[in-house]
N, C-alpha and C positions, 0 to 999 in steps of 0.2 A: 154295603159296608165292606164285604168281602172283595168286591171288585175294586173298591178304592184302595184297599190294602195291597192288592196285587200290583196296582199301578204304582204304588209308592214303595214297592219292594226294591231291595238293593239289586236284585238280578235285572228287573225291568229297567232301572235307572242306568245300569252299567250298559245294557244293550242299547238303550235309547241314546245315551250320550256318546256312544261309540259309533253307532250306525246312522243316526239322523244326519249328522254332518257328512258322513261318507256317502250316503244316499244322495244328498244335495249335490255334492261334488261330482259324483258319477253321472247324475242326471244332467248337470251343466256341461260336463265333458261330452256326453252323448249328444246333447242338443247342439253344442258348438261344432262337433264333428259332422253331424248330419247337415247342419246349416251350411258348413263349408263345402261339403260334398254336393249339396243341392246347388249351391252358388256356382261351383266350378262346372257342374253339369249345365246349368243354365248358360253360363258364358260360352261353353263349348257348342251348345245348340245354336246360340245366337250367332256365334262366329261361322258355324257351318251354314246356317241359313243365309247369312250375308254372301257367302260364296255361292250357295245354290241359286239364290235370286239372280246373281250376275250371270251364272250359266244359263238360267231359264230365260233371262232377257236376251242373251246372246243367241240362243237357239231360236227364240221367237222372232227376233229381228231378222235373222237369217231366212226364216220362212216367209216373213212378210216381204222381204226384198224381191221375192219371186213374182209377186203380183204386180208391182210397178213395172218390172222388166217385161212381163208378158204384155201389159198395156202399151208400153213404149214400142215394142215390136209391131203391135197392131196399128199404132198411130203412124209409124213410118209407111206401112203398107197401105193404110187408108188414104194418105195424101201423096202417093207416088205420082199421081197426075192431078194437078191443081185445076185443070180445065174440065175435069170430068166430075160433075156433081153426084154421080152415082157411085164414085169410087169408094167412099166410106161404107156405104151399105154393102157393096160387093165384098169388101175386105172383111166385114163382120161375118158375112155369110161363109166366106172361105175359112175363116178361123173359128167357126162355130165350136168345133170339138175342143179347142183350147180355152175358150172364154166360158165354158160350161161351169167352170169353178165359181164364177160370179152368179150365184143363184138368185140375186136381185136384179140381174140384167146389166146391160152396158148402154150408156148414153154418150152421144158425141155432141159437143157444143161448139159453135163457131167462135171467132175472136171476139164477138160482142156478147157472148153468153147465151145465145139462143140455141135451143135444141134443134139439131139438124136431122138426126136419125137415132134410132134406139133398136136394140135387139134383146129380147124379143120385140116385135113391133109394138109401138105404143103411139098410134096416130094422134091421141088426144093431147100429147105433150109436144109433138113436133111444132116448132115455131114459138114455143113459150120462152119467155125471158127468165133465164136462170142466173143472171149475172149477179144476183144478190146472194148466191150461195157462197159461203165462206171459202170453200175449196177453189171456186173460180176466182174469187177476189184475190186469193193467195197466189194464184198463177201469175197474176200481173206483175208480181214483184219478185218471183223466184222461179227458177227452172226445175226446182226439186219436186219430186212426187209428194202428194198431200194425202193424209189420212184424216178423214173428217170425224166429227162427233156423230152420235145417232141422229138421224133425221128422216122425214117422211117422203123420200124421193124414190122409193122402190116401185116395182111393178104392182099395180093395184093399190098403191098408197101405204104399204106397210113400212115400218121403220127399217132403215138400213144404215150401214156405215159405208162410206164412199172411199175408194182408192182412186185418186185422180192424177193424171200425168199430162204435161203440156204437149201439144203437137206443134212443132216448129217448122217454119219454112227454111228455104235455102239460105236466107239472110239471118237465121236464128230468131226470126220474129215469131210471136205467138199467133198461130192461125187457128187454134182450136184447143179443146180439152177433151180428153177421153176419160170417162168416169166409169169404173167398174163397182158394182154394188154387192154387198153381202147382207142377206136378211138377218135381222136381229129379233129373234123370238125363241122360245124354249123348244119349238119343234124344228128349228132349222138344222140341217145336217150337211152344211157346206164344207168345203175343204178348209176354209178358214177356221171353222170351229173344231174340226178334226185336228188341225195343227195344234191348237191350244190344249185340246183334251189330251193329246199325247204327252204333253209336258206336265199334265196334272196327275202325278203318279203317287202322290203322298197319302199315306194311310192315316185315317183319323183326322183329316184336315180338308181344306178347300183352297182353291185358287180362283181368283176372279180379276177381270179386266174392266177398267172404267175409262170413260172418256173424259174430256177436260171439264165437263160440268158434274162429274161424279155419277153419271148414269152407267149402269152395269151392262157392258157389252157381252161378257161371257162370265158364267159362274158354274162351279162344280155342281151346284143345285139349281137346275134350269128354272125353277120357280122365281129365282131372284132376277133373272134376265130382263132388262129394261127398267128395273127399279132404281130409285135414286139413293145412293150411298153418300151423297155430298156432305151429310152432317157427321159422318164417321170421322173421328180424329185421325185415324191412319190414312183414310182417303184424302183428307185435307193435307196431310203431310206429303203424300206422294204427288198430289197435284201441284204442290209448291216446288216440285223438282227434287225432293229430298229422297234419299235412299238409305234404308237402315233395317235393322232387325231388333225387335224388342219383346219383352214379356209383358203382356197386358191382357185385357178382357175384350172380347168382341162384342157385337151388337146384341147378342143373346146372353151377355154376362157370363160367358164361359171363359175359363182361363186358357189362353193360347199364346203360343210364340208366333209372331206375325213378322214377315219380312216384305219389304215393298220397295219399288224402284220405278221411275218413269221409263217408258219404252222409247229408245232413241228414234228420232225421225217422225215421231208421232206426238199427238197431244194427250196420249193415253198414259195410264199407269197400271202396273200389275201388282197385286197384292196376294201373298200366299200365307195361309194360316195352318198351323198344326196344333192339335189338341195337346195341352200340357199334361192331361191325364194319360194320354198315349205315350208322350215322351218321358214322363216321370214313372212309368211302370217299373223299370229297373230300380229306381230310387226307392219305391215303396218296399221292394224286396229287401233292400239294404236297410231301410228304416226298421222293418220288422226284425232283421238280424240284430241291429243295434239295441232294440227294445228287449229282445230275448237275452242279449248279452248283459244289459243293464240289470234285468231281473235276476239273472244268475249271479251277477256281481253283488247284489244285495242279499238274495236269499241264502246262497251257500255260506258266505262268511257269517251271516246272522245265526244260522243253524249251528255252525262250528262254535261260534262264540257262546251261543246259548248253552250248548252242551258243556263247554269249558267253564262258563260262569256257574253252571249248576254244580259241577264238581268242587269249584272253589267255594261256593257259598254253602255247600252241604254242611260243613262243620258249624257254620253260623246258625243254620236251621236246627241242628242237633243241639247247639249251645242254648238256643231259645227254649227248646223243649225241656232240656235239663234244668234251665233256670226256672221254669214253671213248676217242675217237680220239687225243686228245692224250696221255692216259695210255698208250696203246699205242704212242706214239712217232711218230704222224703229226701233226707240228707244222704250223702255218700254217692251222688250221682257223678259219673265220670264220662269224658268224651275221648274217643280214640280218633286221632287224625294223623295223616301222613303228609299233609300239604306243606308243613313247615312254614317259615316266614311269620308274619305278623298274626295270621289266623292261628297257626300252630302254637305260638306263644300265648295267644288269648285262651286256647283251649287248655294249655298247661296250667296257666294261672287259675282258671276256673276249677280244674281238678283239685289244685292245692286248697283253694277256698272252700270247695265242697268237703274235702277231708277234714279241714280244720273246723268247719261248722259242725260236722258230725262228732268229732272229738270233743268240741266245746259243749255240745248239747249233752253228750253222755256224762261229762264231768259235772255239768250243771244239775243234772238229775241226782247224781250222788250227794252233791253238796245240799241240795234241797231236802233229800231224805234225812241226812244227818242233822240239818237244822231243825227238821220237823221232830226228830227224836228228842233233841235238846229242848225244844219248846214244850213238848209233852211232859218231859221230866220236870221242867220248871213249873208247869201248871199243877203237876201232881204235888210238888213241894209246897206250892202256895196254898193248895187245898188242905194239905196236912197242917200247915202252920195255923190256918184259920179254924181248925177243929179243937185246939186245946191251948190253955195258957201255961201248961207245965213245960218248962224248957227241956227237961230231960225227955219227956214224952215226945215232944215235937222233934227233937234231934233223932231220937231212935226211929220214929216213923219216917222222917225225911231220908235218913240213911238207908232204911229198908227200901 
Protein backbone atom coordinates (compact mmCIF):
# COMPACT_ATOMS: atom_id res chain seq x y z
CA UNK A 1 0.00 0.00 0.00
CA UNK A 2 2.84 2.36 0.91
CA UNK A 3 4.51 1.62 -2.42
CA UNK A 4 1.24 2.36 -4.23
CA UNK A 5 0.89 5.66 -2.38
CA UNK A 6 4.43 6.65 -3.31
CA UNK A 7 3.81 5.92 -6.96
CA UNK A 8 0.65 8.00 -6.82
CA UNK A 9 2.32 10.89 -5.04
CA UNK A 10 2.37 14.32 -6.62
CA UNK A 11 6.16 14.39 -6.55
CA UNK A 12 6.44 11.10 -8.46
CA UNK A 13 3.85 12.20 -10.99
CA UNK A 14 5.59 15.50 -11.63
CA UNK A 15 8.94 13.79 -12.17
CA UNK A 16 7.40 11.07 -14.33
CA UNK A 17 5.38 13.43 -16.50
CA UNK A 18 8.37 15.74 -16.86
CA UNK A 19 11.10 13.26 -17.66
CA UNK A 20 9.55 10.22 -19.27
CA UNK A 21 8.89 12.24 -22.46
CA UNK A 22 12.28 13.93 -22.08
CA UNK A 23 14.01 10.57 -21.71
CA UNK A 24 12.21 9.24 -24.79
CA UNK A 25 13.20 12.30 -26.82
CA UNK A 26 16.81 12.15 -25.61
CA UNK A 27 17.00 8.44 -26.40
CA UNK A 28 15.54 9.06 -29.86
CA UNK A 29 18.02 11.87 -30.51
CA UNK A 30 20.92 9.71 -29.31
CA UNK A 31 19.79 6.81 -31.47
CA UNK A 32 19.34 8.99 -34.57
CA UNK A 33 22.72 10.62 -33.98
CA UNK A 34 24.46 7.30 -33.51
CA UNK A 35 22.70 5.75 -36.52
CA UNK A 36 23.65 8.73 -38.68
CA UNK A 37 27.25 8.54 -37.48
CA UNK A 38 27.32 4.80 -38.12
CA UNK A 39 25.83 5.29 -41.58
CA UNK A 40 28.32 7.99 -42.48
CA UNK A 41 31.16 5.81 -41.22
CA UNK A 42 29.85 2.87 -43.25
CA UNK A 43 29.58 5.01 -46.39
CA UNK A 44 33.11 6.33 -45.90
CA UNK A 45 34.48 2.82 -45.35
CA UNK A 46 32.69 1.52 -48.46
CA UNK A 47 33.95 4.46 -50.51
CA UNK A 48 37.47 3.89 -49.21
CA UNK A 49 37.28 0.17 -50.00
CA UNK A 50 36.09 0.90 -53.52
CA UNK A 51 39.19 2.98 -54.05
CA UNK A 52 41.45 0.47 -52.30
CA UNK A 53 40.21 -2.45 -54.39
CA UNK A 54 41.01 -0.48 -57.52
CA UNK A 55 44.52 0.21 -56.25
CA UNK A 56 44.85 -3.43 -55.26
CA UNK A 57 43.72 -4.58 -58.69
CA UNK A 58 46.07 -2.12 -60.37
CA UNK A 59 49.09 -3.29 -58.39
CA UNK A 60 48.20 -6.94 -58.85
CA UNK A 61 47.68 -6.52 -62.60
CA UNK A 62 51.07 -4.81 -62.82
CA UNK A 63 52.68 -7.73 -61.00
CA UNK A 64 50.92 -10.25 -63.24
CA UNK A 65 52.10 -8.52 -66.41
CA UNK A 66 55.68 -9.46 -65.58
CA UNK A 67 55.02 -13.18 -66.04
CA UNK A 68 53.68 -13.04 -69.63
CA UNK A 69 56.52 -10.66 -70.48
CA UNK A 70 59.05 -13.15 -69.15
CA UNK A 71 57.47 -16.01 -71.11
CA UNK A 72 57.28 -13.90 -74.26
CA UNK A 73 61.03 -13.28 -74.06
CA UNK A 74 61.63 -16.99 -73.61
CA UNK A 75 59.39 -17.76 -76.60
CA UNK A 76 61.35 -15.50 -78.89
CA UNK A 77 64.57 -17.15 -77.78
CA UNK A 78 63.17 -20.67 -78.12
CA UNK A 79 62.24 -20.28 -81.75
CA UNK A 80 65.13 -18.17 -82.95
CA UNK A 81 66.07 -21.11 -85.20
CA UNK A 82 63.03 -22.92 -86.59
CA UNK A 83 65.14 -25.68 -88.10
CA UNK A 84 66.71 -26.67 -84.79
CA UNK A 85 64.36 -28.95 -82.79
CA UNK A 86 66.56 -28.65 -79.71
CA UNK A 87 66.29 -24.87 -79.63
CA UNK A 88 63.33 -24.73 -77.19
CA UNK A 89 65.04 -27.06 -74.77
CA UNK A 90 68.30 -25.15 -74.95
CA UNK A 91 66.47 -21.84 -74.46
CA UNK A 92 64.75 -23.16 -71.35
CA UNK A 93 68.04 -24.36 -69.91
CA UNK A 94 69.70 -21.00 -70.59
CA UNK A 95 66.86 -19.13 -68.94
CA UNK A 96 66.59 -21.45 -65.96
CA UNK A 97 67.34 -18.72 -63.43
CA UNK A 98 64.54 -16.57 -64.80
CA UNK A 99 61.76 -19.13 -65.01
CA UNK A 100 62.28 -20.46 -61.49
CA UNK A 101 59.41 -18.22 -60.52
CA UNK A 102 57.16 -20.83 -62.15
CA UNK A 103 57.24 -23.41 -59.39
CA UNK A 104 54.93 -25.69 -61.37
CA UNK A 105 57.32 -25.80 -64.32
CA UNK A 106 57.18 -24.65 -67.96
CA UNK A 107 55.69 -26.55 -70.89
CA UNK A 108 56.13 -25.86 -74.62
CA UNK A 109 53.30 -26.85 -77.00
CA UNK A 110 53.56 -26.87 -80.77
CA UNK A 111 50.97 -25.35 -83.11
CA UNK A 112 48.83 -28.51 -82.88
CA UNK A 113 48.80 -28.50 -79.10
CA UNK A 114 51.22 -31.34 -78.50
CA UNK A 115 53.80 -31.10 -75.75
CA UNK A 116 57.30 -30.75 -77.24
CA UNK A 117 59.35 -30.11 -74.14
CA UNK A 118 59.06 -29.26 -70.46
CA UNK A 119 61.29 -27.93 -67.74
CA UNK A 120 61.89 -29.59 -65.36
CA UNK A 121 61.97 -32.59 -67.66
CA UNK A 122 58.74 -34.56 -67.85
CA UNK A 123 59.23 -37.34 -70.39
CA UNK A 124 55.81 -38.81 -69.58
CA UNK A 125 53.96 -35.83 -71.08
CA UNK A 126 56.14 -35.16 -74.12
CA UNK A 127 54.05 -35.88 -77.19
CA UNK A 128 50.72 -35.69 -75.35
CA UNK A 129 47.88 -33.82 -77.01
CA UNK A 130 46.98 -30.80 -74.90
CA UNK A 131 44.95 -29.07 -77.56
CA UNK A 132 41.86 -29.43 -75.40
CA UNK A 133 43.33 -27.07 -72.79
CA UNK A 134 41.27 -23.85 -72.65
CA UNK A 135 44.39 -21.68 -72.73
CA UNK A 136 45.61 -23.36 -75.94
CA UNK A 137 42.22 -23.09 -77.57
CA UNK A 138 42.17 -19.41 -76.59
CA UNK A 139 45.51 -18.87 -78.35
CA UNK A 140 43.96 -19.81 -81.68
CA UNK A 141 41.78 -16.73 -81.60
CA UNK A 142 43.84 -14.07 -79.83
CA UNK A 143 47.52 -13.18 -79.48
CA UNK A 144 47.04 -12.00 -75.91
CA UNK A 145 48.49 -13.84 -72.90
CA UNK A 146 46.09 -16.17 -71.12
CA UNK A 147 45.63 -16.86 -67.41
CA UNK A 148 43.88 -20.15 -66.78
CA UNK A 149 41.62 -21.58 -64.11
CA UNK A 150 42.96 -24.10 -61.64
CA UNK A 151 43.82 -27.35 -63.43
CA UNK A 152 45.91 -30.57 -62.98
CA UNK A 153 48.71 -29.78 -65.45
CA UNK A 154 51.49 -29.36 -62.93
CA UNK A 155 54.62 -31.38 -62.36
CA UNK A 156 53.54 -34.67 -60.76
CA UNK A 157 49.87 -33.86 -61.34
CA UNK A 158 49.16 -31.19 -58.67
CA UNK A 159 46.75 -28.42 -59.46
CA UNK A 160 48.22 -25.31 -61.02
CA UNK A 161 47.26 -22.09 -62.71
CA UNK A 162 48.78 -21.49 -66.12
CA UNK A 163 50.16 -18.33 -67.65
CA UNK A 164 50.34 -18.98 -71.40
CA UNK A 165 51.70 -16.84 -74.24
CA UNK A 166 51.70 -17.53 -77.97
CA UNK A 167 54.88 -18.18 -79.86
CA UNK A 168 54.58 -16.66 -83.31
CA UNK A 169 56.69 -17.03 -86.41
CA UNK A 170 57.99 -14.47 -88.88
CA UNK A 171 54.56 -14.21 -90.54
CA UNK A 172 52.86 -13.76 -87.17
CA UNK A 173 51.49 -17.27 -87.39
CA UNK A 174 50.99 -19.39 -84.28
CA UNK A 175 53.81 -21.89 -84.08
CA UNK A 176 53.52 -22.82 -80.43
CA UNK A 177 52.47 -21.96 -76.91
CA UNK A 178 54.67 -21.40 -73.90
CA UNK A 179 52.93 -22.16 -70.60
CA UNK A 180 54.32 -21.26 -67.18
CA UNK A 181 52.67 -22.85 -64.16
CA UNK A 182 52.20 -21.92 -60.53
CA UNK A 183 51.30 -24.54 -57.97
CA UNK A 184 48.03 -24.01 -56.13
CA UNK A 185 48.12 -25.36 -52.59
CA UNK A 186 48.57 -24.05 -49.09
CA UNK A 187 52.26 -25.02 -48.98
CA UNK A 188 53.19 -23.16 -52.16
CA UNK A 189 55.71 -20.34 -51.73
CA UNK A 190 56.03 -19.05 -55.28
CA UNK A 191 56.64 -15.48 -56.35
CA UNK A 192 53.03 -15.39 -57.52
CA UNK A 193 51.75 -16.02 -53.99
CA UNK A 194 54.23 -13.59 -52.51
CA UNK A 195 52.99 -10.87 -54.84
CA UNK A 196 49.42 -11.36 -53.64
CA UNK A 197 50.42 -11.70 -49.99
CA UNK A 198 52.21 -8.34 -50.13
CA UNK A 199 48.95 -6.74 -51.16
CA UNK A 200 47.04 -8.40 -48.32
CA UNK A 201 47.85 -5.95 -45.52
CA UNK A 202 44.46 -5.34 -43.91
CA UNK A 203 44.12 -6.00 -40.21
CA UNK A 204 41.20 -8.11 -39.11
CA UNK A 205 40.21 -9.12 -42.64
CA UNK A 206 41.10 -11.36 -45.52
CA UNK A 207 41.79 -11.22 -49.25
CA UNK A 208 41.20 -14.02 -51.68
CA UNK A 209 41.49 -14.66 -55.41
CA UNK A 210 39.10 -16.95 -57.28
CA UNK A 211 39.13 -18.32 -60.81
CA UNK A 212 36.17 -18.17 -63.19
CA UNK A 213 34.63 -21.29 -61.58
CA UNK A 214 34.81 -19.82 -58.07
CA UNK A 215 37.73 -21.97 -56.92
CA UNK A 216 40.10 -20.24 -54.52
CA UNK A 217 43.56 -19.60 -56.02
CA UNK A 218 44.80 -17.63 -53.01
CA UNK A 219 43.38 -16.89 -49.57
CA UNK A 220 44.75 -15.14 -46.49
CA UNK A 221 43.87 -18.35 -44.68
CA UNK A 222 45.79 -21.03 -46.63
CA UNK A 223 43.33 -23.72 -45.56
CA UNK A 224 40.79 -22.29 -48.01
CA UNK A 225 43.09 -22.56 -51.05
CA UNK A 226 41.57 -24.88 -53.63
CA UNK A 227 38.10 -24.74 -52.05
CA UNK A 228 35.03 -23.77 -54.06
CA UNK A 229 33.45 -20.42 -53.17
CA UNK A 230 31.15 -20.47 -56.19
CA UNK A 231 28.00 -20.34 -54.05
CA UNK A 232 29.04 -17.22 -52.18
CA UNK A 233 26.92 -14.27 -53.37
CA UNK A 234 29.92 -11.94 -53.49
CA UNK A 235 31.90 -14.40 -55.61
CA UNK A 236 28.96 -14.72 -57.99
CA UNK A 237 28.89 -10.93 -58.28
CA UNK A 238 32.58 -10.61 -59.07
CA UNK A 239 32.49 -13.49 -61.56
CA UNK A 240 29.71 -11.63 -63.38
CA UNK A 241 32.20 -8.82 -63.91
CA UNK A 242 30.81 -6.50 -61.24
CA UNK A 243 32.90 -4.34 -58.94
CA UNK A 244 31.58 -2.84 -55.75
CA UNK A 245 31.94 -2.59 -51.98
CA UNK A 246 29.18 -3.35 -49.51
CA UNK A 247 28.36 -4.12 -45.90
CA UNK A 248 27.23 -7.74 -45.57
CA UNK A 249 27.94 -11.08 -43.90
CA UNK A 250 30.54 -13.58 -45.01
CA UNK A 251 30.29 -17.38 -45.19
CA UNK A 252 30.93 -17.60 -41.43
CA UNK A 253 28.01 -15.21 -40.75
CA UNK A 254 30.39 -12.53 -39.55
CA UNK A 255 29.59 -8.90 -40.27
CA UNK A 256 32.10 -7.59 -42.81
CA UNK A 257 32.69 -4.85 -45.34
CA UNK A 258 33.61 -6.60 -48.57
CA UNK A 259 34.99 -5.10 -51.77
CA UNK A 260 35.42 -7.01 -55.00
CA UNK A 261 36.43 -6.54 -58.62
CA UNK A 262 37.50 -8.67 -61.59
CA UNK A 263 41.21 -8.80 -62.41
CA UNK A 264 41.77 -7.22 -65.86
CA UNK A 265 43.15 -9.58 -68.50
CA UNK A 266 42.24 -12.68 -66.49
CA UNK A 267 39.09 -14.70 -65.75
CA UNK A 268 39.74 -14.17 -62.05
CA UNK A 269 38.18 -12.01 -59.41
CA UNK A 270 39.64 -10.62 -56.22
CA UNK A 271 37.66 -10.15 -53.01
CA UNK A 272 38.77 -8.29 -49.91
CA UNK A 273 36.95 -8.55 -46.59
CA UNK A 274 37.35 -6.46 -43.46
CA UNK A 275 35.78 -7.25 -40.12
CA UNK A 276 33.09 -4.73 -39.23
CA UNK A 277 33.95 -5.26 -35.57
CA UNK A 278 37.46 -3.94 -36.27
CA UNK A 279 36.21 -1.06 -38.40
CA UNK A 280 33.53 -0.08 -35.91
CA UNK A 281 35.82 -0.04 -32.87
CA UNK A 282 35.96 3.80 -32.88
CA UNK A 283 32.16 3.84 -33.28
CA UNK A 284 31.74 1.77 -30.14
CA UNK A 285 33.70 4.39 -28.21
CA UNK A 286 31.41 7.07 -29.60
CA UNK A 287 28.40 4.90 -28.73
CA UNK A 288 29.55 4.62 -25.12
CA UNK A 289 30.08 8.38 -25.02
CA UNK A 290 26.54 8.97 -26.32
CA UNK A 291 25.13 6.51 -23.78
CA UNK A 292 26.98 8.25 -20.94
CA UNK A 293 25.78 11.61 -22.21
CA UNK A 294 22.22 10.29 -22.42
CA UNK A 295 22.35 8.97 -18.87
CA UNK A 296 23.73 12.27 -17.61
CA UNK A 297 21.02 14.10 -19.54
CA UNK A 298 18.40 12.08 -17.69
CA UNK A 299 19.91 11.59 -14.25
CA UNK A 300 21.18 15.13 -13.57
CA UNK A 301 17.92 16.93 -14.48
CA UNK A 302 15.93 14.27 -12.62
CA UNK A 303 17.92 14.83 -9.44
CA UNK A 304 17.67 18.60 -9.76
CA UNK A 305 13.93 18.47 -10.42
CA UNK A 306 13.42 15.93 -7.61
CA UNK A 307 15.09 18.31 -5.16
CA UNK A 308 13.11 21.24 -6.52
CA UNK A 309 9.82 19.34 -6.45
CA UNK A 310 10.54 18.27 -2.89
CA UNK A 311 10.92 21.92 -1.88
CA UNK A 312 7.76 22.82 -3.74
CA UNK A 313 5.68 19.97 -2.35
CA UNK A 314 7.02 20.25 1.21
CA UNK A 315 4.21 22.69 2.24
CA UNK A 316 1.67 20.24 0.81
CA UNK A 317 3.15 17.45 2.94
CA UNK A 318 3.00 19.73 5.97
CA UNK A 319 -0.55 20.66 5.04
CA UNK A 320 -1.55 16.99 4.96
CA UNK A 321 0.02 16.43 8.41
CA UNK A 322 -1.67 19.51 9.83
CA UNK A 323 -5.02 18.47 8.34
CA UNK A 324 -4.70 15.10 10.08
CA UNK A 325 -4.03 16.89 13.36
CA UNK A 326 -7.07 19.08 12.89
CA UNK A 327 -9.18 16.05 12.00
CA UNK A 328 -8.02 14.49 15.26
CA UNK A 329 -9.24 17.49 17.23
CA UNK A 330 -6.00 19.41 17.58
CA UNK A 331 -7.17 22.82 16.34
CA UNK A 332 -4.98 25.84 15.82
CA UNK A 333 -2.45 24.14 13.55
CA UNK A 334 -0.59 26.53 11.22
CA UNK A 335 1.82 26.12 8.30
CA UNK A 336 4.75 28.43 7.60
CA UNK A 337 5.72 28.62 3.92
CA UNK A 338 7.81 30.93 1.79
CA UNK A 339 7.02 29.43 -1.61
CA UNK A 340 4.26 31.89 -2.45
CA UNK A 341 1.98 31.29 -5.40
CA UNK A 342 -0.91 28.86 -5.26
CA UNK A 343 0.69 26.69 -2.59
CA UNK A 344 1.39 29.74 -0.42
CA UNK A 345 -2.22 30.86 -0.83
CA UNK A 346 -3.42 27.36 0.04
CA UNK A 347 -1.31 27.39 3.23
CA UNK A 348 -2.66 30.83 4.16
CA UNK A 349 -6.28 29.73 3.71
CA UNK A 350 -5.60 26.60 5.78
CA UNK A 351 -4.17 28.74 8.59
CA UNK A 352 -7.33 30.93 8.53
CA UNK A 353 -9.54 27.86 8.55
CA UNK A 354 -7.61 26.35 11.46
CA UNK A 355 -7.85 29.58 13.48
CA UNK A 356 -11.57 29.88 12.79
CA UNK A 357 -12.14 26.28 13.78
CA UNK A 358 -10.27 26.82 17.04
CA UNK A 359 -12.26 29.98 17.80
CA UNK A 360 -15.52 28.34 16.85
CA UNK A 361 -14.79 25.34 19.01
CA UNK A 362 -13.93 27.53 22.00
CA UNK A 363 -17.22 29.53 21.64
CA UNK A 364 -19.15 26.33 21.21
CA UNK A 365 -17.87 24.97 24.50
CA UNK A 366 -18.98 28.16 26.33
CA UNK A 367 -22.43 28.05 24.76
CA UNK A 368 -22.79 24.40 25.64
CA UNK A 369 -21.83 25.18 29.29
CA UNK A 370 -24.37 28.03 29.48
CA UNK A 371 -27.08 25.91 27.96
CA UNK A 372 -26.23 23.13 30.38
CA UNK A 373 -26.70 25.55 33.35
CA UNK A 374 -30.02 26.72 31.93
CA UNK A 375 -31.23 23.16 31.52
CA UNK A 376 -30.12 22.31 35.08
CA UNK A 377 -32.03 25.30 36.46
CA UNK A 378 -35.09 24.37 34.45
CA UNK A 379 -34.91 20.84 35.74
CA UNK A 380 -34.66 22.10 39.33
CA UNK A 381 -37.73 24.31 38.86
CA UNK A 382 -39.66 21.44 37.37
CA UNK A 383 -38.74 19.29 40.34
CA UNK A 384 -39.83 22.04 42.75
CA UNK A 385 -43.17 22.50 41.02
CA UNK A 386 -43.84 18.82 41.27
CA UNK A 387 -43.29 18.79 45.04
CA UNK A 388 -46.20 21.09 46.16
CA UNK A 389 -49.57 22.45 45.06
CA UNK A 390 -49.19 25.67 47.04
CA UNK A 391 -48.50 28.44 44.56
CA UNK A 392 -46.67 30.67 46.97
CA UNK A 393 -44.53 27.79 48.16
CA UNK A 394 -43.76 26.79 44.57
CA UNK A 395 -42.77 30.35 43.56
CA UNK A 396 -40.55 30.79 46.62
CA UNK A 397 -38.80 27.48 46.04
CA UNK A 398 -38.37 28.15 42.29
CA UNK A 399 -37.00 31.68 42.96
CA UNK A 400 -34.56 30.25 45.45
